[in-house]
VMD Tcl script that builds the backbone (N, CA, C; Angstrom):
set m [mol new atoms 546]
animate dup $m
set s [atomselect $m all]
$s set {name element resname resid chain x y z} {
  {N N MET 1 A 32.811 29.106 5.387}
  {CA C MET 1 A 32.071 29.448 6.573}
  {C C MET 1 A 31.602 28.169 7.252}
  {N N THR 2 A 32.009 27.948 8.481}
  {CA C THR 2 A 31.623 26.759 9.235}
  {C C THR 2 A 30.586 27.146 10.275}
  {N N THR 3 A 29.475 26.421 10.269}
  {CA C THR 3 A 28.377 26.704 11.185}
  {C C THR 3 A 27.968 25.406 11.852}
  {N N ASP 4 A 27.752 25.443 13.165}
  {CA C ASP 4 A 27.265 24.225 13.788}
  {C C ASP 4 A 25.749 24.296 13.949}
  {N N VAL 5 A 25.152 23.178 14.245}
  {CA C VAL 5 A 23.696 23.069 14.293}
  {C C VAL 5 A 23.122 23.958 15.391}
  {N N THR 6 A 23.825 24.088 16.511}
  {CA C THR 6 A 23.336 24.930 17.613}
  {C C THR 6 A 23.194 26.375 17.165}
  {N N ASN 7 A 24.180 26.875 16.425}
  {CA C ASN 7 A 24.101 28.246 15.920}
  {C C ASN 7 A 22.958 28.411 14.918}
  {N N ILE 8 A 22.778 27.404 14.067}
  {CA C ILE 8 A 21.673 27.462 13.100}
  {C C ILE 8 A 20.352 27.499 13.859}
  {N N TRP 9 A 20.220 26.669 14.884}
  {CA C TRP 9 A 18.984 26.636 15.680}
  {C C TRP 9 A 18.743 28.001 16.320}
  {N N THR 10 A 19.771 28.536 16.941}
  {CA C THR 10 A 19.637 29.814 17.641}
  {C C THR 10 A 19.252 30.943 16.684}
  {N N ASN 11 A 19.876 30.971 15.521}
  {CA C ASN 11 A 19.676 32.082 14.586}
  {C C ASN 11 A 18.453 31.943 13.676}
  {N N PHE 12 A 18.013 30.710 13.405}
  {CA C PHE 12 A 16.971 30.518 12.396}
  {C C PHE 12 A 15.722 29.797 12.888}
  {N N ASN 13 A 15.720 29.268 14.078}
  {CA C ASN 13 A 14.613 28.468 14.581}
  {C C ASN 13 A 13.270 29.185 14.455}
  {N N LYS 14 A 13.159 30.372 15.029}
  {CA C LYS 14 A 11.885 31.089 15.030}
  {C C LYS 14 A 11.472 31.509 13.619}
  {N N GLU 15 A 12.439 31.929 12.823}
  {CA C GLU 15 A 12.152 32.367 11.462}
  {C C GLU 15 A 11.621 31.210 10.611}
  {N N LEU 16 A 12.284 30.061 10.692}
  {CA C LEU 16 A 11.859 28.905 9.912}
  {C C LEU 16 A 10.509 28.376 10.404}
  {N N LYS 17 A 10.340 28.392 11.721}
  {CA C LYS 17 A 9.078 27.917 12.297}
  {C C LYS 17 A 7.910 28.795 11.825}
  {N N GLY 18 A 8.111 30.097 11.789}
  {CA C GLY 18 A 7.074 31.008 11.308}
  {C C GLY 18 A 6.736 30.758 9.845}
  {N N PHE 19 A 7.767 30.542 9.045}
  {CA C PHE 19 A 7.567 30.273 7.628}
  {C C PHE 19 A 6.771 28.982 7.442}
  {N N ILE 20 A 7.155 27.938 8.171}
  {CA C ILE 20 A 6.470 26.652 8.060}
  {C C ILE 20 A 5.016 26.783 8.518}
  {N N TYR 21 A 4.797 27.499 9.637}
  {CA C TYR 21 A 3.434 27.656 10.148}
  {C C TYR 21 A 2.544 28.387 9.149}
  {N N ASN 22 A 3.098 29.386 8.450}
  {CA C ASN 22 A 2.331 30.097 7.424}
  {C C ASN 22 A 1.861 29.164 6.318}
  {N N LYS 23 A 2.612 28.103 6.066}
  {CA C LYS 23 A 2.256 27.152 5.008}
  {C C LYS 23 A 1.288 26.079 5.498}
  {N N THR 24 A 1.432 25.627 6.740}
  {CA C THR 24 A 0.620 24.506 7.222}
  {C C THR 24 A -0.584 24.926 8.049}
  {N N ARG 25 A -0.474 26.037 8.770}
  {CA C ARG 25 A -1.532 26.513 9.676}
  {C C ARG 25 A -1.898 25.470 10.732}
  {N N ASN 26 A -0.891 24.696 11.148}
  {CA C ASN 26 A -1.113 23.659 12.151}
  {C C ASN 26 A 0.140 23.564 13.011}
  {N N SER 27 A 0.010 23.820 14.312}
  {CA C SER 27 A 1.173 23.862 15.209}
  {C C SER 27 A 1.887 22.522 15.302}
  {N N ALA 28 A 1.123 21.437 15.422}
  {CA C ALA 28 A 1.742 20.112 15.555}
  {C C ALA 28 A 2.524 19.752 14.292}
  {N N ASP 29 A 1.907 19.988 13.118}
  {CA C ASP 29 A 2.592 19.705 11.856}
  {C C ASP 29 A 3.816 20.602 11.692}
  {N N THR 30 A 3.697 21.855 12.118}
  {CA C THR 30 A 4.826 22.785 12.045}
  {C C THR 30 A 6.002 22.244 12.835}
  {N N ASP 31 A 5.742 21.792 14.056}
  {CA C ASP 31 A 6.823 21.248 14.892}
  {C C ASP 31 A 7.432 19.998 14.270}
  {N N ASP 32 A 6.591 19.124 13.710}
  {CA C ASP 32 A 7.099 17.907 13.066}
  {C C ASP 32 A 7.985 18.247 11.870}
  {N N ILE 33 A 7.523 19.181 11.056}
  {CA C ILE 33 A 8.279 19.566 9.860}
  {C C ILE 33 A 9.582 20.242 10.253}
  {N N LEU 34 A 9.524 21.119 11.243}
  {CA C LEU 34 A 10.742 21.786 11.709}
  {C C LEU 34 A 11.750 20.764 12.223}
  {N N GLN 35 A 11.263 19.770 12.938}
  {CA C GLN 35 A 12.148 18.714 13.421}
  {C C GLN 35 A 12.779 17.969 12.244}
  {N N GLU 36 A 11.979 17.635 11.240}
  {CA C GLU 36 A 12.493 16.953 10.058}
  {C C GLU 36 A 13.541 17.803 9.342}
  {N N VAL 37 A 13.310 19.117 9.280}
  {CA C VAL 37 A 14.273 20.033 8.660}
  {C C VAL 37 A 15.605 19.956 9.401}
  {N N PHE 38 A 15.557 19.994 10.717}
  {CA C PHE 38 A 16.805 19.964 11.472}
  {C C PHE 38 A 17.478 18.598 11.433}
  {N N VAL 39 A 16.719 17.544 11.285}
  {CA C VAL 39 A 17.330 16.226 11.073}
  {C C VAL 39 A 18.101 16.239 9.765}
  {N N LYS 40 A 17.506 16.822 8.729}
  {CA C LYS 40 A 18.184 16.926 7.427}
  {C C LYS 40 A 19.429 17.808 7.534}
  {N N ILE 41 A 19.333 18.874 8.302}
  {CA C ILE 41 A 20.491 19.752 8.485}
  {C C ILE 41 A 21.619 18.994 9.174}
  {N N ILE 42 A 21.281 18.248 10.210}
  {CA C ILE 42 A 22.299 17.476 10.940}
  {C C ILE 42 A 22.946 16.449 10.026}
  {N N ARG 43 A 22.130 15.741 9.244}
  {CA C ARG 43 A 22.660 14.711 8.345}
  {C C ARG 43 A 23.538 15.300 7.244}
  {N N ASN 44 A 23.260 16.531 6.860}
  {CA C ASN 44 A 23.977 17.149 5.741}
  {C C ASN 44 A 24.757 18.380 6.169}
  {N N ILE 45 A 25.279 18.377 7.376}
  {CA C ILE 45 A 25.962 19.565 7.902}
  {C C ILE 45 A 27.141 19.974 7.022}
  {N N ASP 46 A 27.816 19.007 6.404}
  {CA C ASP 46 A 28.942 19.344 5.520}
  {C C ASP 46 A 28.472 20.177 4.330}
  {N N LYS 47 A 27.353 19.800 3.730}
  {CA C LYS 47 A 26.804 20.552 2.598}
  {C C LYS 47 A 26.305 21.924 3.051}
  {N N VAL 48 A 25.703 21.949 4.255}
  {CA C VAL 48 A 25.226 23.225 4.795}
  {C C VAL 48 A 26.410 24.165 4.980}
  {N N ASN 49 A 27.507 23.657 5.525}
  {CA C ASN 49 A 28.701 24.474 5.750}
  {C C ASN 49 A 29.319 24.959 4.439}
  {N N GLN 50 A 29.147 24.216 3.366}
  {CA C GLN 50 A 29.734 24.596 2.080}
  {C C GLN 50 A 28.864 25.590 1.309}
  {N N SER 51 A 27.647 25.818 1.762}
  {CA C SER 51 A 26.753 26.708 1.024}
  {C C SER 51 A 27.243 28.149 1.108}
  {N N GLU 52 A 27.037 28.871 0.018}
  {CA C GLU 52 A 27.455 30.268 -0.026}
  {C C GLU 52 A 26.476 31.175 0.711}
  {N N ASN 53 A 25.197 30.842 0.646}
  {CA C ASN 53 A 24.175 31.645 1.309}
  {C C ASN 53 A 23.389 30.715 2.227}
  {N N LEU 54 A 23.701 30.747 3.525}
  {CA C LEU 54 A 23.124 29.822 4.491}
  {C C LEU 54 A 21.599 29.940 4.546}
  {N N ARG 55 A 21.087 31.134 4.619}
  {CA C ARG 55 A 19.635 31.339 4.702}
  {C C ARG 55 A 18.933 30.715 3.487}
  {N N GLN 56 A 19.439 30.976 2.311}
  {CA C GLN 56 A 18.854 30.434 1.088}
  {C C GLN 56 A 18.902 28.904 1.097}
  {N N TYR 57 A 20.002 28.349 1.554}
  {CA C TYR 57 A 20.146 26.898 1.608}
  {C C TYR 57 A 19.140 26.294 2.586}
  {N N LEU 58 A 18.988 26.921 3.755}
  {CA C LEU 58 A 18.044 26.422 4.760}
  {C C LEU 58 A 16.606 26.479 4.238}
  {N N TYR 59 A 16.257 27.570 3.569}
  {CA C TYR 59 A 14.907 27.675 3.019}
  {C C TYR 59 A 14.673 26.644 1.908}
  {N N GLY 60 A 15.725 26.279 1.213}
  {CA C GLY 60 A 15.616 25.203 0.219}
  {C C GLY 60 A 15.252 23.881 0.893}
  {N N ILE 61 A 15.911 23.598 2.017}
  {CA C ILE 61 A 15.587 22.378 2.772}
  {C C ILE 61 A 14.147 22.434 3.267}
  {N N VAL 62 A 13.740 23.598 3.776}
  {CA C VAL 62 A 12.364 23.751 4.286}
  {C C VAL 62 A 11.358 23.546 3.161}
  {N N ARG 63 A 11.592 24.152 2.008}
  {CA C ARG 63 A 10.658 24.004 0.885}
  {C C ARG 63 A 10.535 22.543 0.459}
  {N N ASN 64 A 11.658 21.843 0.369}
  {CA C ASN 64 A 11.618 20.426 -0.019}
  {C C ASN 64 A 10.865 19.592 1.013}
  {N N THR 65 A 11.089 19.880 2.282}
  {CA C THR 65 A 10.401 19.147 3.346}
  {C C THR 65 A 8.907 19.442 3.320}
  {N N LEU 66 A 8.543 20.703 3.078}
  {CA C LEU 66 A 7.129 21.066 2.947}
  {C C LEU 66 A 6.485 20.363 1.746}
  {N N ASN 67 A 7.210 20.303 0.631}
  {CA C ASN 67 A 6.680 19.599 -0.545}
  {C C ASN 67 A 6.396 18.138 -0.213}
  {N N ASP 68 A 7.327 17.478 0.480}
  {CA C ASP 68 A 7.126 16.084 0.887}
  {C C ASP 68 A 5.903 15.969 1.792}
  {N N TYR 69 A 5.764 16.919 2.713}
  {CA C TYR 69 A 4.636 16.912 3.642}
  {C C TYR 69 A 3.311 17.007 2.891}
  {N N PHE 70 A 3.216 17.948 1.955}
  {CA C PHE 70 A 1.959 18.127 1.236}
  {C C PHE 70 A 1.673 16.964 0.286}
  {N N LYS 71 A 2.708 16.353 -0.296}
  {CA C LYS 71 A 2.496 15.159 -1.118}
  {C C LYS 71 A 1.900 14.045 -0.273}
  {N N ASN 72 A 2.457 13.833 0.922}
  {CA C ASN 72 A 1.947 12.788 1.810}
  {C C ASN 72 A 0.524 13.086 2.249}
  {N N GLN 73 A 0.217 14.335 2.527}
  {CA C GLN 73 A -1.140 14.707 2.932}
  {C C GLN 73 A -2.116 14.452 1.789}
  {N N LYS 74 A -1.717 14.783 0.567}
  {CA C LYS 74 A -2.587 14.597 -0.597}
  {C C LYS 74 A -2.837 13.113 -0.833}
  {N N THR 75 A -1.790 12.292 -0.742}
  {CA C THR 75 A -1.927 10.851 -0.926}
  {C C THR 75 A -2.846 10.278 0.131}
  {N N PHE 76 A -2.659 10.674 1.388}
  {CA C PHE 76 A -3.482 10.159 2.478}
  {C C PHE 76 A -4.935 10.529 2.290}
  {N N SER 77 A -5.199 11.777 1.954}
  {CA C SER 77 A -6.592 12.204 1.817}
  {C C SER 77 A -7.253 11.560 0.608}
  {N N SER 78 A -6.516 11.369 -0.493}
  {CA C SER 78 A -7.141 10.758 -1.659}
  {C C SER 78 A -7.429 9.283 -1.394}
  {N N ASP 79 A -6.574 8.575 -0.632}
  {CA C ASP 79 A -6.845 7.192 -0.266}
  {C C ASP 79 A -8.103 7.113 0.585}
  {N N THR 80 A -8.233 8.031 1.531}
  {CA C THR 80 A -9.403 8.055 2.403}
  {C C THR 80 A -10.654 8.345 1.594}
  {N N GLU 81 A -10.562 9.282 0.654}
  {CA C GLU 81 A -11.714 9.625 -0.175}
  {C C GLU 81 A -12.156 8.424 -1.003}
  {N N ILE 82 A -11.210 7.669 -1.536}
  {CA C ILE 82 A -11.543 6.499 -2.343}
  {C C ILE 82 A -12.265 5.470 -1.481}
  {N N GLN 83 A -11.761 5.236 -0.270}
  {CA C GLN 83 A -12.386 4.264 0.612}
  {C C GLN 83 A -13.793 4.690 0.986}
  {N N GLU 84 A -14.003 5.985 1.156}
  {CA C GLU 84 A -15.311 6.476 1.564}
  {C C GLU 84 A -16.303 6.497 0.409}
  {N N GLN 85 A -15.846 6.349 -0.831}
  {CA C GLN 85 A -16.729 6.420 -1.982}
  {C C GLN 85 A -17.625 5.190 -2.104}
  {N N PHE 86 A -17.181 4.052 -1.577}
  {CA C PHE 86 A -17.917 2.807 -1.729}
  {C C PHE 86 A -18.524 2.381 -0.404}
  {N N SER 87 A -19.800 2.087 -0.425}
  {CA C SER 87 A -20.458 1.553 0.761}
  {C C SER 87 A -20.096 0.076 0.880}
  {N N GLU 88 A -20.438 -0.531 1.996}
  {CA C GLU 88 A -20.146 -1.956 2.198}
  {C C GLU 88 A -20.885 -2.804 1.165}
  {N N THR 89 A -22.120 -2.439 0.870}
  {CA C THR 89 A -22.909 -3.172 -0.123}
  {C C THR 89 A -22.264 -3.082 -1.497}
  {N N GLU 90 A -21.819 -1.874 -1.870}
  {CA C GLU 90 A -21.165 -1.694 -3.176}
  {C C GLU 90 A -19.855 -2.465 -3.233}
  {N N THR 91 A -19.118 -2.480 -2.139}
  {CA C THR 91 A -17.850 -3.214 -2.092}
  {C C THR 91 A -18.105 -4.704 -2.262}
  {N N ASN 92 A -19.104 -5.235 -1.555}
  {CA C ASN 92 A -19.431 -6.653 -1.677}
  {C C ASN 92 A -19.870 -6.984 -3.094}
  {N N SER 93 A -20.666 -6.113 -3.699}
  {CA C SER 93 A -21.125 -6.323 -5.065}
  {C C SER 93 A -19.935 -6.329 -6.029}
  {N N LEU 94 A -19.009 -5.405 -5.819}
  {CA C LEU 94 A -17.820 -5.342 -6.660}
  {C C LEU 94 A -16.995 -6.616 -6.515}
  {N N ASN 95 A -16.826 -7.089 -5.284}
  {CA C ASN 95 A -16.076 -8.326 -5.047}
  {C C ASN 95 A -16.745 -9.509 -5.739}
  {N N GLU 96 A -18.069 -9.575 -5.684}
  {CA C GLU 96 A -18.791 -10.664 -6.345}
  {C C GLU 96 A -18.612 -10.597 -7.857}
  {N N THR 97 A -18.649 -9.402 -8.399}
  {CA C THR 97 A -18.478 -9.223 -9.839}
  {C C THR 97 A -17.080 -9.658 -10.278}
  {N N ILE 98 A -16.089 -9.258 -9.513}
  {CA C ILE 98 A -14.708 -9.651 -9.830}
  {C C ILE 98 A -14.570 -11.162 -9.754}
  {N N ALA 99 A -15.146 -11.764 -8.719}
  {CA C ALA 99 A -15.064 -13.218 -8.566}
  {C C ALA 99 A -15.723 -13.924 -9.749}
  {N N GLU 100 A -16.889 -13.454 -10.147}
  {CA C GLU 100 A -17.628 -14.090 -11.242}
  {C C GLU 100 A -16.895 -13.982 -12.578}
  {N N CYS 101 A -16.411 -12.785 -12.891}
  {CA C CYS 101 A -15.847 -12.582 -14.226}
  {C C CYS 101 A -14.362 -12.919 -14.310}
  {N N CYS 102 A -13.639 -12.822 -13.214}
  {CA C CYS 102 A -12.190 -12.985 -13.285}
  {C C CYS 102 A -11.680 -14.279 -12.656}
  {N N ILE 103 A -12.289 -14.701 -11.570}
  {CA C ILE 103 A -11.774 -15.858 -10.838}
  {C C ILE 103 A -12.447 -17.156 -11.290}
  {N N LYS 104 A -13.748 -17.112 -11.502}
  {CA C LYS 104 A -14.484 -18.335 -11.860}
  {C C LYS 104 A -13.944 -19.020 -13.121}
  {N N PRO 105 A -13.578 -18.270 -14.169}
  {CA C PRO 105 A -13.032 -18.955 -15.350}
  {C C PRO 105 A -11.775 -19.771 -15.022}
  {N N PHE 106 A -10.956 -19.280 -14.102}
  {CA C PHE 106 A -9.767 -20.030 -13.705}
  {C C PHE 106 A -10.170 -21.263 -12.892}
  {N N ILE 107 A -11.148 -21.115 -12.009}
  {CA C ILE 107 A -11.607 -22.255 -11.204}
  {C C ILE 107 A -12.147 -23.346 -12.115}
  {N N ASN 108 A -12.848 -22.949 -13.160}
  {CA C ASN 108 A -13.413 -23.933 -14.088}
  {C C ASN 108 A -12.347 -24.718 -14.841}
  {N N LYS 109 A -11.124 -24.250 -14.870}
  {CA C LYS 109 A -10.026 -24.961 -15.524}
  {C C LYS 109 A -9.379 -26.001 -14.612}
  {N N LEU 110 A -9.731 -25.980 -13.326}
  {CA C LEU 110 A -9.154 -26.923 -12.369}
  {C C LEU 110 A -9.737 -28.325 -12.557}
  {N N PRO 111 A -9.000 -29.349 -12.095}
  {CA C PRO 111 A -9.581 -30.700 -12.080}
  {C C PRO 111 A -10.884 -30.690 -11.268}
  {N N ASP 112 A -11.815 -31.562 -11.620}
  {CA C ASP 112 A -13.165 -31.542 -11.052}
  {C C ASP 112 A -13.209 -31.535 -9.527}
  {N N ASN 113 A -12.389 -32.345 -8.869}
  {CA C ASN 113 A -12.473 -32.415 -7.408}
  {C C ASN 113 A -12.096 -31.078 -6.762}
  {N N TYR 114 A -11.092 -30.382 -7.298}
  {CA C TYR 114 A -10.696 -29.081 -6.739}
  {C C TYR 114 A -11.707 -28.006 -7.135}
  {N N LYS 115 A -12.166 -28.069 -8.393}
  {CA C LYS 115 A -13.157 -27.105 -8.860}
  {C C LYS 115 A -14.411 -27.184 -7.997}
  {N N GLN 116 A -14.890 -28.391 -7.755}
  {CA C GLN 116 A -16.090 -28.582 -6.956}
  {C C GLN 116 A -15.889 -28.062 -5.526}
  {N N ALA 117 A -14.750 -28.360 -4.935}
  {CA C ALA 117 A -14.473 -27.925 -3.559}
  {C C ALA 117 A -14.459 -26.399 -3.465}
  {N N LEU 118 A -13.809 -25.725 -4.406}
  {CA C LEU 118 A -13.727 -24.265 -4.350}
  {C C LEU 118 A -15.074 -23.603 -4.671}
  {N N LEU 119 A -15.786 -24.124 -5.649}
  {CA C LEU 119 A -17.075 -23.530 -5.981}
  {C C LEU 119 A -18.055 -23.644 -4.813}
  {N N ILE 120 A -18.038 -24.769 -4.138}
  {CA C ILE 120 A -18.956 -24.961 -3.014}
  {C C ILE 120 A -18.575 -24.085 -1.831}
  {N N THR 121 A -17.287 -24.080 -1.465}
  {CA C THR 121 A -16.892 -23.329 -0.261}
  {C C THR 121 A -16.821 -21.830 -0.508}
  {N N GLU 122 A -16.400 -21.418 -1.668}
  {CA C GLU 122 A -16.188 -19.993 -1.906}
  {C C GLU 122 A -17.403 -19.279 -2.495}
  {N N PHE 123 A -18.178 -19.962 -3.318}
  {CA C PHE 123 A -19.294 -19.289 -3.985}
  {C C PHE 123 A -20.654 -19.629 -3.379}
  {N N GLN 124 A -20.744 -20.776 -2.718}
  {CA C GLN 124 A -22.010 -21.134 -2.081}
  {C C GLN 124 A -21.956 -20.878 -0.571}
  {N N ASP 125 A -20.828 -20.392 -0.111}
  {CA C ASP 125 A -20.653 -20.038 1.296}
  {C C ASP 125 A -20.963 -21.205 2.237}
  {N N ILE 126 A -20.445 -22.363 1.869}
  {CA C ILE 126 A -20.615 -23.563 2.684}
  {C C ILE 126 A -19.274 -23.856 3.349}
  {N N SER 127 A -19.314 -24.204 4.617}
  {CA C SER 127 A -18.080 -24.452 5.366}
  {C C SER 127 A -17.389 -25.728 4.870}
  {N N GLN 128 A -16.137 -25.858 5.194}
  {CA C GLN 128 A -15.392 -27.053 4.805}
  {C C GLN 128 A -15.934 -28.291 5.513}
  {N N LYS 129 A -16.455 -28.116 6.705}
  {CA C LYS 129 A -17.058 -29.228 7.436}
  {C C LYS 129 A -18.302 -29.728 6.687}
  {N N GLU 130 A -19.130 -28.775 6.226}
  {CA C GLU 130 A -20.320 -29.138 5.460}
  {C C GLU 130 A -19.933 -29.743 4.112}
  {N N LEU 131 A -18.837 -29.254 3.535}
  {CA C LEU 131 A -18.331 -29.820 2.281}
  {C C LEU 131 A -17.979 -31.288 2.473}
  {N N ALA 132 A -17.309 -31.591 3.571}
  {CA C ALA 132 A -16.919 -32.972 3.865}
  {C C ALA 132 A -18.145 -33.875 3.951}
  {N N GLU 133 A -19.175 -33.387 4.624}
  {CA C GLU 133 A -20.409 -34.173 4.738}
  {C C GLU 133 A -21.068 -34.349 3.371}
  {N N LYS 134 A -21.119 -33.282 2.600}
  {CA C LYS 134 A -21.778 -33.308 1.289}
  {C C LYS 134 A -21.075 -34.269 0.323}
  {N N LEU 135 A -19.723 -34.282 0.370}
  {CA C LEU 135 A -18.953 -35.136 -0.537}
  {C C LEU 135 A -18.647 -36.506 0.064}
  {N N ASN 136 A -19.078 -36.689 1.318}
  {CA C ASN 136 A -18.849 -37.950 2.021}
  {C C ASN 136 A -17.350 -38.282 2.119}
  {N N ILE 137 A -16.575 -37.260 2.505}
  {CA C ILE 137 A -15.138 -37.445 2.750}
  {C C ILE 137 A -14.825 -36.902 4.139}
  {N N SER 138 A -13.614 -37.182 4.624}
  {CA C SER 138 A -13.239 -36.706 5.961}
  {C C SER 138 A -13.076 -35.186 5.954}
  {N N TYR 139 A -13.185 -34.611 7.130}
  {CA C TYR 139 A -13.031 -33.161 7.277}
  {C C TYR 139 A -11.627 -32.735 6.856}
  {N N SER 140 A -10.604 -33.491 7.284}
  {CA C SER 140 A -9.234 -33.135 6.885}
  {C C SER 140 A -9.047 -33.293 5.379}
  {N N GLY 141 A -9.729 -34.261 4.778}
  {CA C GLY 141 A -9.681 -34.426 3.324}
  {C C GLY 141 A -10.297 -33.234 2.609}
  {N N ALA 142 A -11.392 -32.728 3.149}
  {CA C ALA 142 A -12.052 -31.552 2.563}
  {C C ALA 142 A -11.148 -30.332 2.678}
  {N N LYS 143 A -10.539 -30.155 3.853}
  {CA C LYS 143 A -9.622 -29.022 4.052}
  {C C LYS 143 A -8.461 -29.094 3.067}
  {N N SER 144 A -7.892 -30.292 2.915}
  {CA C SER 144 A -6.771 -30.473 1.989}
  {C C SER 144 A -7.187 -30.174 0.554}
  {N N ARG 145 A -8.370 -30.624 0.192}
  {CA C ARG 145 A -8.848 -30.417 -1.173}
  {C C ARG 145 A -9.021 -28.924 -1.473}
  {N N VAL 146 A -9.598 -28.209 -0.525}
  {CA C VAL 146 A -9.786 -26.768 -0.697}
  {C C VAL 146 A -8.428 -26.076 -0.772}
  {N N GLN 147 A -7.513 -26.440 0.128}
  {CA C GLN 147 A -6.190 -25.811 0.148}
  {C C GLN 147 A -5.429 -26.086 -1.150}
  {N N ARG 148 A -5.418 -27.329 -1.602}
  {CA C ARG 148 A -4.742 -27.662 -2.863}
  {C C ARG 148 A -5.403 -26.946 -4.040}
  {N N GLY 149 A -6.721 -26.866 -4.001}
  {CA C GLY 149 A -7.443 -26.156 -5.052}
  {C C GLY 149 A -7.026 -24.697 -5.122}
  {N N LYS 150 A -6.884 -24.058 -3.960}
  {CA C LYS 150 A -6.450 -22.660 -3.919}
  {C C LYS 150 A -5.025 -22.515 -4.441}
  {N N GLU 151 A -4.165 -23.462 -4.104}
  {CA C GLU 151 A -2.784 -23.409 -4.599}
  {C C GLU 151 A -2.743 -23.551 -6.118}
  {N N LYS 152 A -3.526 -24.501 -6.641}
  {CA C LYS 152 A -3.574 -24.700 -8.090}
  {C C LYS 152 A -4.197 -23.492 -8.800}
  {N N LEU 153 A -5.202 -22.885 -8.176}
  {CA C LEU 153 A -5.814 -21.676 -8.719}
  {C C LEU 153 A -4.793 -20.546 -8.786}
  {N N LYS 154 A -4.033 -20.379 -7.729}
  {CA C LYS 154 A -2.992 -19.350 -7.693}
  {C C LYS 154 A -1.977 -19.578 -8.812}
  {N N GLU 155 A -1.554 -20.834 -8.987}
  {CA C GLU 155 A -0.598 -21.159 -10.057}
  {C C GLU 155 A -1.161 -20.791 -11.430}
  {N N LEU 156 A -2.427 -21.148 -11.664}
  {CA C LEU 156 A -3.050 -20.820 -12.952}
  {C C LEU 156 A -3.045 -19.320 -13.217}
  {N N ILE 157 A -3.440 -18.561 -12.210}
  {CA C ILE 157 A -3.519 -17.111 -12.377}
  {C C ILE 157 A -2.131 -16.524 -12.589}
  {N N LEU 158 A -1.163 -16.939 -11.769}
  {CA C LEU 158 A 0.189 -16.388 -11.888}
  {C C LEU 158 A 0.857 -16.790 -13.196}
  {N N ASN 159 A 0.624 -18.019 -13.657}
  {CA C ASN 159 A 1.214 -18.455 -14.925}
  {C C ASN 159 A 0.600 -17.723 -16.107}
  {N N CYS 160 A -0.686 -17.498 -16.035}
  {CA C CYS 160 A -1.382 -16.834 -17.132}
  {C C CYS 160 A -0.989 -15.360 -17.227}
  {N N CYS 161 A -0.998 -14.698 -16.116}
  {CA C CYS 161 A -0.831 -13.254 -16.125}
  {C C CYS 161 A 0.604 -12.811 -15.871}
  {N N ALA 162 A 1.488 -13.723 -15.585}
  {CA C ALA 162 A 2.911 -13.430 -15.386}
  {C C ALA 162 A 3.143 -12.329 -14.360}
  {N N TYR 163 A 2.404 -12.389 -13.266}
  {CA C TYR 163 A 2.639 -11.449 -12.182}
  {C C TYR 163 A 3.917 -11.841 -11.471}
  {N N GLN 164 A 4.573 -10.851 -10.886}
  {CA C GLN 164 A 5.778 -11.111 -10.106}
  {C C GLN 164 A 5.492 -10.750 -8.668}
  {N N ASN 165 A 6.161 -11.449 -7.747}
  {CA C ASN 165 A 5.992 -11.090 -6.350}
  {C C ASN 165 A 7.342 -10.914 -5.679}
  {N N ASP 166 A 7.314 -10.186 -4.562}
  {CA C ASP 166 A 8.537 -9.935 -3.816}
  {C C ASP 166 A 8.855 -11.133 -2.935}
  {N N LYS 167 A 9.904 -11.011 -2.133}
  {CA C LYS 167 A 10.351 -12.141 -1.321}
  {C C LYS 167 A 9.348 -12.532 -0.236}
  {N N TYR 168 A 8.359 -11.682 0.012}
  {CA C TYR 168 A 7.329 -11.984 1.010}
  {C C TYR 168 A 6.069 -12.564 0.373}
  {N N GLY 169 A 6.052 -12.686 -0.947}
  {CA C GLY 169 A 4.896 -13.236 -1.637}
  {C C GLY 169 A 3.871 -12.196 -2.060}
  {N N ASN 170 A 4.156 -10.912 -1.828}
  {CA C ASN 170 A 3.242 -9.843 -2.227}
  {C C ASN 170 A 3.425 -9.537 -3.708}
  {N N LEU 171 A 2.318 -9.222 -4.388}
  {CA C LEU 171 A 2.408 -8.876 -5.803}
  {C C LEU 171 A 3.167 -7.576 -5.986}
  {N N ILE 172 A 4.030 -7.558 -6.985}
  {CA C ILE 172 A 4.773 -6.358 -7.329}
  {C C ILE 172 A 3.955 -5.593 -8.353}
  {N N ASP 173 A 4.140 -4.286 -8.416}
  {CA C ASP 173 A 3.366 -3.424 -9.305}
  {C C ASP 173 A 3.253 -4.033 -10.690}
  {N N THR 174 A 2.023 -4.161 -11.155}
  {CA C THR 174 A 1.765 -4.757 -12.454}
  {C C THR 174 A 1.117 -3.782 -13.404}
  {N N GLU 175 A 1.195 -2.507 -13.089}
  {CA C GLU 175 A 0.574 -1.487 -13.930}
  {C C GLU 175 A 1.166 -1.545 -15.335}
  {N N GLY 176 A 0.311 -1.504 -16.301}
  {CA C GLY 176 A 0.764 -1.522 -17.681}
  {C C GLY 176 A 0.849 -2.920 -18.249}
  {N N LYS 177 A 0.728 -3.959 -17.411}
  {CA C LYS 177 A 0.756 -5.332 -17.919}
  {C C LYS 177 A -0.663 -5.736 -18.248}
  {N N ASN 178 A -0.818 -6.377 -19.367}
  {CA C ASN 178 A -2.149 -6.776 -19.770}
  {C C ASN 178 A -2.273 -8.277 -19.637}
  {N N CYS 179 A -3.238 -8.697 -18.888}
  {CA C CYS 179 A -3.510 -10.119 -18.716}
  {C C CYS 179 A -4.626 -10.482 -19.690}
  {N N GLY 180 A -4.285 -11.117 -20.767}
  {CA C GLY 180 A -5.276 -11.407 -21.790}
  {C C GLY 180 A -5.865 -12.784 -21.693}
  {N N CYS 181 A -5.610 -13.514 -20.619}
  {CA C CYS 181 A -6.131 -14.876 -20.522}
  {C C CYS 181 A -7.525 -14.898 -19.917}
  {N N SER 182 A -8.242 -15.941 -20.199}
  {CA C SER 182 A -9.575 -16.085 -19.604}
  {C C SER 182 A -9.901 -17.540 -19.443}
}
mol reanalyze $m
mol bondsrecalc $m
mol representation Tube
mol addrep $m
């Protein structure tokens, strides 16, 4: 049985749209999902034509598309809920705690000039310009010292914990890896 997309649209459009709307209760989402269903039908028209029961096959595509939709909605809402759980004060406190317990031990392993530059600029909230004045070095020297210190800090952390990154420098999933260094 050979069926083209126009015939499928004519014969099943309203039926599929009603089914989708019953699941989502949102007209805009219904239209988006229906469009995605028909994109899948167009991409897989050969498989659709080979199906023994066209209606059953189409509803299979709709169910899979709906499942994807609800998974994405659940992921989005749970991310939003997590972000809303922490106030700005709690987030800042958490960042300070992480810096103190996880980052500072690595900074303390750096050579003194880099350690001093990072501790002053990052933990005492002093600008690089003020650092230059305090250490009696040039502003560009202070900037270089801080930058090199950050590079050396990154190397220490990456070497210790064996994190991997993608071609853009982003960390790749490290779930299940235990970083036992301190």
